[in-house]
Phi, psi and omega in degrees: 000137174302134186298340177302333181253017173274150179289157173232124179266123177239102189056241180259013179255131177247122172273134185287340174206181188262016185258124181242137170277113184294151175299129180222115181301136179250344175052039187232013178269163171237124183054031175087353187278131171294145181224195185297327177302313182293325180296313180290317183300312184280321180296325181291331178287331174290316176300327182287356171098008177294146178286327182220131179243118183258139171290167170294172173306120185248118192288137180274352177204157178302321180286349178272003180282145171293316183218165174299347181267004183286149167296152179221159175215042182264358177217154185297333180297341179287342190294310191298314177298328177288323180295326175300323182284313181296323179296322179292315179300315181289329179293341182249023167084004175258170176252138180266126176238157178230140175258117178270132190212155167225127189281345178061225184289349178266015178280172175060048177253154168291155176297154186306318184285357170249021173107335177069005181282171179303130176270119179282160183309321180286359178245015181094007182270187184210175182281114174289151176236157183206182173296324182217162173300131188221131183296135180245309187208119182064208185262350190244357183252119184225147165287153179269140174290132178293135170285174176299318177298321180294324178294317179291332174294321175302314179301314179297322179298318178294321179297310182296322178296320177299317181297318177292323179297322175297316178297331178277357171095010178289141181251350173230131177247131173240132175264125182276110178233041185229178164062025175083002180283185195309305188291325171297324178292340172277324181288322190274130176290351176291334181248316187282107177246020183291156178242009179259199185288358176253011181216167178096264184286161174307313181303319184287318183291335177269357189298314183295315178301314183294326176296315178300312181301317180300315180292318180293315182297329181294331183259348176286135171305144184298338183278354182254138184275156178240125176252158170229132170265123177244148158277105185300332175209151174277350185059036182210143177299133180085003182259192175294143185234170177297327176295322176299318182294321177298316181296317181291321179302322177299319178291318181297324177301315180298326183275008174095012174284141186258336183205140173259121177270109197261097173251199177195170174073192180115347180242001177232163179295141181309327180297343178277356184253128182284078185285138177190173181306123178065027189294341178260358181301320179303333178291315177299321180292319180297312183293319180296312185288330186267342182239338184081002177282152176291148180226156170242139182254136181217150173117105175058037171259109192232351185238148182297312183293325175298312179299314181297323182295322179299318177288315181301323183272006177060033174280334180201169181254339177225154175244123178260119183258126181242269186299329178293331175289328176290326177285328184214094181299343182255028179309317178301321178293319178294319181298320180297320180294318182293328181266003177072034180256133178268107182248162179280128174265156166306141185300330179293339183255359186307322184293348179260003183291130178280131180264000000 
């Protein structure tokens, strides 16, 4: 059998294949609540045969949203609509995962189809926070540097969000520390200009993420896995590097993290990144080979044979599909056909199964 369709055991959770629906913001929530759009979007990917279906970046606090349209998990009332989704995903043979996030200085933005620019307070926006004061718009708009109390509130928000995620039925928790958002903004020297114990040295810049990981791992049942999404490099001189990511991944492994979801960028313009098919796979391969931790590869992976080769060659352990899943929610079923694998279809779709 092609290894793309081999199971992967993560603690006591077994993924039926190596295909993951990557977290993809939908910007379609109101006050953080999941609705029918999220139910259909995520549920259809479970019907489509993915081993793991991840929610979009789900804010641990109102101020941690990228936009007013982000999913949230900062109050108990958010649990039940999410539980409806996880129940459906699990009923159809996939595993439900959630990405917990805080947008940091990239918060308070308009949704992309309304321009995506900073939303000012008179436009329904709020004050973004970050590791350091960071220019946002013109000369007078800055994110505020988090105080020590503010940092501890972030830790508390991740803990409470994890507890709610468990109540909502999620079996995989991923902490978002990539793409220029808050935790990446502490890791990267491009943003983090602090002079206290959370800034300066590698040890200091990684302190907040390691504290959150320690606290989250302590309340996660031992049978459930913990993922971290990292920007493996900032793609900028003087920024975070793949060597930094390898060093951090080794520490995260010691702290009970099970897999590194290897992305990149978020602090430079997209044009500065050499995007192409599988362009981030070498990061997953480097982290996996140098630390022994499991990795996921993401970015311009669009073909079944391409995805299978990444797994077969041990460059990564999981394939995260994003835009190709938007084009084809049933990519795993198509990939199985192309690779000659006989997989189980939903009984309602059996008559369409290709022999």
